N, C-alpha and C positions, 0 to 999 in steps of 0.2 A: 656669769662673771667674765670680764675681759682678761685675756692673757696677752701680755705685751713684752717686748724685749727692747732694751735700750742699747744704743751703739755709742762708742767713744767719740769725743771731739778731739781737736788737734793739740790743745795745750799740754805741755809736759806734766808728768805726775807731780803732785804736791804731797807733803807729809800728812796734813789734816785739812784738806780743802773743805770749806763750809760756807753757809750763808749766801747762796746765790740770790741775786736781786736784780730785777729788770728795771732799767732806767727808761721810762717812757719818753722823757724829754729828749734824751740824747740817743735813744734807740740803741743802748749798749747794755751789756751784762757786767755786773760786779760780783766778786766773791772774795773770800779771804782764805789764807793758809795760816791757821791759828798759831802754831809754835814758831813759825818762821817770821811772824809779825808782818805779813804782807796783805795788801789790798790790791787785787787785780781788776782791770777793766778791759773788756774785749768787745769786738763787733761780732755779731752772729750772722753767718752767711745764709743765703737762701738755701732751701732744701734741694737735694738732688737724689736721684735713684742710686742706691747702693747695689753691689753685686748680687745680694740676696733678695733684691726687690724692695727693701726697706728704704725709707727716706733718711738721708744723712745731712747733717749740718756741721759746719766748722766754726770754731771761734778763733778770730784773729786778735792776738793780744795787742792792746794799744798802749797801756801804761801800767806801772806797778808802783804803789806807795810802800815804803819800808819804814817800819816803826821799831823802836828799841825794846819792845815788850810784846807779849802775845796779843793777838787781835782776835777777839771773839766774834765780832760782827761789824757790819757797816750798814748805814742807813742813809737815805737821801734827806736833805734839808730843803725846806720851802725856799730858802734864800739862794739855793744853787750849790751850797757847800755840802760836804759830807760829814756825817756824825759817826765816829768810830769808837766802839767800846773796846778799850785796850788796857790791859793790866787791870787796875782798879778804877780807871778813869773813863769819862765820856769826853771825847775830844772833838771839837769842831774844826774841820780842816778845809781850807780853801784850796781847790785843786791846782790853782796857778801859783800857789805859794809853797815854800818849803815845809815839810812835815814838822821841822823844828819850830815853826811859828804857829803850830796848832794851839787853839785856845781850849783850856779845860773848863767845861761847863759845870761839872760836878764830879765827885769821886765817892765811891762806896767806902764806908768805914768798916773794914774787916775786923773781926775779933782779935784781940791781942793774945792769941794762944799759940803762936809760933807755927801755925799751919798755913802754908802759902796757898793763896786763892787767886782766881782770875775770872774775868768776864767770859761768858760763853754766848749762847744764842740770844738774839734780840730781834724785835720787830716793832713797827709803828702801828698804832691802832687807828681806826677810821677818823678819829678826831685830831690826829697829829701828835699823840703822846708816844714816847718810847717805853716799851717794856723790855727789860734785859735781866738775864739771870747770871748767877755765878756758880762756881764749883771749886773744890779743892784740887790742886794739882794731882794729889794721890787718890782722888775720888772718895775721900772719907765720907761715910754716910752722914747726912744732915748738916754738912759744913757749908752748903750754899744757900742762896736766897733768890727771890725774884723782886725786882725794883721797878718803879715807874718814875720816869723823868719827864717833867713838863716845865712850863714857865714858872711854876711855884717851887721848883726844886726837886729833890730826890726823896722818894717815899718807899719804904719796904712794904711789899704786898704779901709776901710769903717768906717764912724762914724755915729752917730745918729741911731744906731741899738738898738732895744729894748731887745730881747732875741736871741743872736746869737747862731744858732744851726747847724743842719746838713750840712755836707760838703762832696762832692764826685765828682770825675772826670770821664768823659767819657773814654772808653778804650784807645782812641788815645790821651788823655790829652788835647783836644782842647776845652772842655766844663767844666765849674765848676757849679755844682748844689749847691744851698745854701738856707737855711731856716732862716728867721727872724720870729720866731714862731707867734707872734701876728698878722702878716699880713694874716695868714690863707692860705698861698701858698708857693710853692717852686719856686724860681727863677733860671734862668740859665744865666751864663755869657759866653762870648767868652773868652778863657783863652790862654795866650801865654806860651807854655811850656818852652820856652827859658828864658823868663824874669820873669814869674809869674804875668804879668800885666793882669788886668781885663778890659773888655769893653763890650758894647752892652748888658746891663742887660735887661731882659724881663721876664714876668711870664712864668713858665713852666707848673705847675699843681696847680689848686685851689681845696682845700678840701671842701667837702660838710658837714663835721662835725669834731669837734675837731680841733687841730692845729698841724702843722708839727713839729716834734722834730728831732731826729737823722735820718740819712739816709745812704744807701750804694748803690753802683752801681755794677751790675753783668757783666759777660764777654760779654754779648750781648748788653750792654749799657742800660739795664733797670734800673730804679731808684726805690729802695725799701725804703719807707718812714714810719717811726714810727709815729703813730697818738696819741698824748697826748689827753686824754679825749674821744677817739674814740674806744679804745679796739681793735685795729687792726694795721696791716701793709699793706700799699697799694703799689703796684708795677705799674710803668708807663713805657710804651715804650719810646724810644728816641724821638718819635713824640708827647709825652704827653698823649697818649691814655691809659686808665686803662687796665692793663694786669692781675692783680691778687689781691685778697683780702684775707689776712691771719687773721683769727679771733683769738684773744688773750683773755683769760678769766681774764683780768685785765684791767681796764679802762685807767690807766695812763701808756701808752706804751712810752718808752723813746728813744730807739735806736735799731739798728740791724746790724748784720755783718755776712758774710759767713765764716764758720769755718770747721774744719776737714781736713784730708789729701787731699781730693779732693776738698775742699772748696765748698761743696754742701749741707751743713747743715746751715740753717738760724738760728742764735742765736739772741734772742730778749730779751732786758732788760726792766724791768718795775719798778714802784715805789709805795710805800705806802704814800709818802708825798702828802698832800692835800686831803687825803681821810678821811671822818669822820667815827665814829664808826660803823654806819649802813653800809656804803660802805665796810669797812674792813671785816665785818661779811659776806657780800654778795660775797666778793672776797678774799677767804682765801689764794690764791696763789699770791696775789698782792705783788710786790717787789721781786719776784723770777725771774729767767731767764727761758725762754721758747725756744723750738726748733721746727722746722719743716723742711721737705725736699721738697722744692718747685719745683724741676726739673730745677734748674738753678745753676750756679757755680759763685763764686766770683772772683775778680781780686786778684793777689798777693799783699801782704802787703808791701808797700814801706817803708823802714826805713828812719829816719831823717839823713841827710848827715852831720854827725859830724866828719868825717875824709875824 
């Protein structure tokens, strides 16, 4: 098993940075800060040797979009726009237009039970459909759901979800990996690439500490899982065997994605949310983005099929 260590990048800490996404067309990285309602875009510098012999990268912030509600995730659109899961809505945003001119493509119909909910993690499947999950602000069990958005509208795939999180597909698109965080495990579904239908849900990997948050899949089919409360990213083979452990000097690790021209740099997001003053002093880089080069490459980023 590989043992690796991630090092911080340059952006200032966020409260709950999430959803890193590599834009192959513009060669830039996007990510969100959920409670602040922010979508960031940055350039990733070439690697250089650090003082400890490790390779370091920096992120140069290029632009930030600000929304009036929490932003759970951002995706690329085939048209060149962005698709933002914000509050209860899916918003199509032209980057050269004001956020106020965003077009709502659909909105989730939350139960009328007085329990506030919001969008959380989201990802685009190999056919260009968006899967996005929700959760209650107070993390009430069973209050969330998993949705699919495509040209035919919004469909509920799963209900009674607590904290809908990581989503990723096997290289051939026949498997969907999914984390409902409080379960403490990542599940795998059989996935129909033609219809987007789910079936045959079963446990894929059970964590020994912390809970699974965001995840990504590499070109060899390995599943890289951010561990909230564990200060690490774990990689599992397609058979569910532990392949690598990436140490992150921040306990609340939220997500990860492969970035860079060769998609061989693992970018890891973290959070300060939920840390008390003592933990914040012990983790001065919490909330920042981290990188490492784990000897794997990511899959190309599929855009949402909006044309």
